[in-house]
C-alpha positions, 0 to 999 in steps of 0.5 A: 500500499501506498502509505506515504502520501498525505495526500501526495508529500508526506509529513513525516510521523517517524521519531529522530534518530541519531547521527551513528551508523545504524541509527538505534532507535530511541522510541520507547515501546509498550508491552502491546508492542511487544506482544503485538510484534514478537513471536511469543511462547505462545505463537510459537508452538502451534502453525496455522494451517487453515481459517473459517472466518464466518462474519455477518456484518450490520451496516446499521449499526456498525457491528461485527458478530460470528467465529473464525475457526482456527485449526493449527498443527502441533508444533511441541508440548504447550498449553497456552495458546495467543490469538489475537483480537483489538478493542473495542471488539470483544471474544464470547467465548472460545471453543475446542471439541464444544467445550469452552476454554478460560480465557485471560486477556491482557489487553489486545492479546488473549491466552487461552488454556487449552483442556486437551492434550496437545500432542505433537504434529497432530492438527486441532482446531479452537473456535474463536467467538466475538462481536461488537463495534469494530474500529472506525477507520477515520483516515483508510487505508493510512488509519485502518479500520472498516470504513462504513461509508454510502454510496452517491445512491445511499447504499452502505459501501463498505470495506476493510484496511489493517496492514501494519494496525493488524487484522486483528483489529477486525477479526480474530487471528494469530496476528504476526507477520510469520506465519500465515494459514496455508489456506481459508475460507471467508463467510461473510453474510450481508444484506440482501441486495448487498455484495460482499467480495473477499479474497480468492473463488466465490464458492458459493452464495447462500440465502439463510433468510429473507434478509441476508445473503452469504457470502463464501470465498475460499483462498487456496494459496498462504495469505498473510492476515492484512491480506484479507479483506471484506468489500461490502457494496452494490457491485456489478461485475465483469471480468476477462481471461488473460493468457499468461505464463501458467496459463488461463488467468482469471481477472474479475472486477467488481465496480460500484454500478454508477462507475461500470462505463469509467471501469471497463475504460480504465482497468485495461491498465490491469493485464498491461500490467499483469504481463509488465510484472509477468514479464519482470518478476514471473507467473503471477503467484496466485492462479489458484485464487484468481485475480480481482479488482474491486472498488472500496471507498478508499484509495486502495491496498494490496489485499491478495488476490482482490486488490482494493481500487480508489483511483477516483478512476484516473490516471497517476495518485489521484491525477498527479505524477509522483515523479515530476516527469510526467512520467507517472500518468500513463499509467493507474498508480493504485492499479499498478502498485498495489497490483505489485503487491502480488508479487512483493507483500503477498508472494514473497511476504516480511516476517517483522513488519520492519522489513516492510521494504522489501515489500514497498521498495520492490513495488515502489520501483515495479511503478519504473518497471512497468514504464519500462517494459510499456514505453522504454528504459529510458522512461522507467529510469526517469520515473524512478529518479524523478521520486527523489525529490520526496525522499525524507531521509528522515530515519532509516528504512528498517524499523524496531524489531518484535515491536510491530513497528516498521521504518521509515517511509523512505521505504518507497522512493528510496528504496525504489531508488537503491533497487535502481541503482543496484540495477546499475551496478548489475549491468546486465538487464537479464541478469536483472531480470533473471534475479527478480524472477528469481526471488520469487521463485526461493522466496515463493509463498514464504515468509522473508527477513532481510538477511534472506533478500541480501543474502539471496541478491549478493549470492547471484551478483557476485558482489558483496553488498553489506556496506550496499545494503548498510548505507540505504536501509540503516543508514539516513544519511546519502553518499556524496562524491567529493571531487576536485578538478586541476591541472593534476586531474581528477580527485574524489573520494566519498562522504557521508559513507557507511564503513567499508561503502566504496559502490562504483559509480558511474561518470562521463568526462570527456564525452564519455563513459567511465567507472570509478570506485570513490572509497573514504580516502582520496583517489586520483584520476590522472585526466585533463577535464573540465568538467565531470558528471555522473550518471543520474541513475546512481542515487548518490549528492556531489559536490565540486571543491 
């Protein structure tokens, strides 16, 4: 999700960091932060296998009631299980094999004492019944929860959004990124004249009484909790079939009735996006669950196989070009960006939200790759370089671990420019494409750490990128190339760098491109020239003495 624009250029909401190589965060975290962000002993001993979320949504009272049946495999013996559900929602009861269990609650974390013996490798289940009025989204998707809106006809228009905040804001679950459920059934009962759209494929629609319908959506692939969604409205449907790398991909679109004609034109960007990203990243990761674009009462989010859309049916970001180059108006930002998350966020998912750059840096970079595929390499590069004007360098891209803390919003533009710089170091576009596709194959449907991604890229490029990633992910300073031209030649060095940073760059000197490898110490190139220019595709600063 594009969580950085308020509405177009961000204001810093992150704590200040001391100017050190690793920038230790001085922010104070609470016990609730730890319970939310840590793989606690009450989470560690069981592995999610299946959810059946079965709820009734009452738009008139803005309430939800129902249950989530949680199936899990026992990894080691334990007697207490942690389930997460955020206030003001309340757990009514938790059952195992029909017997009500004891629950001790500590804020949003609920510890369930199990009477049944938990045998290793055995698959068990509990039923978590809950009800209440979930937190209402104030400014979705940044300040998430449930959006209770109405369309121009006065019909209810409702959607969930909960990245960062956590899926437990509207349903009970194991609310930590490290453990994705293997498959899931989402059953949502709504007023009869409304439609619910969730993840995966629609199995059936039931009329349980004269006033309501229940929509059953099944997700065959592993899914992260925040990717699960509900979308309720007066939807109409159209779709198409895309001939992709793994065969036929069903592409379905759900939009408000009055926007059907607009959507039929604007959503032409959807198959164009799949085509570009299958080229760069490999096959769409969820053929079995289809691809959907669903209109929502907020800007949009990357819900797996159920991408939400609210970009007003205009190109750019709500009609704005984030790069200032003109290229940002060649595509619908939300369709491209949020669809890119199907590969980076939903296929490859961070284990800890501190590593959310894995989601956002690659996906922000994917916008340039979309342009690269459809309009050429120079267009894609110009777009990515153009977004640098919005980089703040306020705090590191990587956040604090084990406390549900994401890093700086620079993970978007700065992260994209870091990857664009890395492409220059690879020098071979076919090798670069192979690396991106390789990531999605190597970590297919997995949760990962930054270290895993760093190690994979270093291995595939055969470059020690330790200092490179320390510089751009863990430090706020931008490398500065200091240089001096005189009769003795070109004198140059790096400042504002971490230890061992010596990234080579291309300079244009006397009309010719030449690689140099600056370091912290001065070096001299014996050449006569009046001026030099650093290739703009490298994200560094320059200063002439």
